[in-house]
Structures are given as C-alpha cells and as structure tokens.
C-alpha positions as CSV (number, residue, x, y, z in Angstrom):
1,M,-0.2,-0.1,-0.2
2,E,2.9,2.2,0.8
3,T,4.0,2.0,-2.7
4,F,0.5,2.4,-3.9
5,W,0.2,5.6,-2.3
6,S,3.4,6.6,-3.2
7,G,2.9,6.5,-6.6
8,V,-0.3,8.4,-6.3
9,R,1.1,11.4,-4.0
10,L,4.2,12.1,-6.4
11,P,2.2,13.0,-9.3
12,T,-0.5,14.8,-7.7
13,I,2.5,17.1,-5.7
14,T,3.8,17.5,-9.4
15,V,0.7,18.4,-10.8
16,T,0.5,21.2,-7.9
17,R,3.6,22.9,-8.3
18,G,3.2,22.6,-12.2
19,N,-0.4,24.7,-11.7
20,A,1.0,27.2,-9.4
21,I,4.2,27.8,-11.9
22,G,1.9,27.9,-15.0
23,S,-0.7,30.3,-12.7
24,T,2.8,32.6,-11.8
25,N,3.8,32.5,-15.1
26,P,1.3,32.0,-17.6
C-alpha cells in the first residue's frame, strides 16, 4: 500500500506545483 500511495502522491504534488508555476508564469 505504501508503494501505491507513493505513486499517487508524487504525481499529485507534481501537478499541483505545475499549476502553481503555470499560474505564476503564464
């Protein structure tokens, strides 16, 4: 389960950061 959640959390964090960067630098 730890591997599963790690695989889910990492992409989520990446997407969140990507959205933040995209919003800051359109």
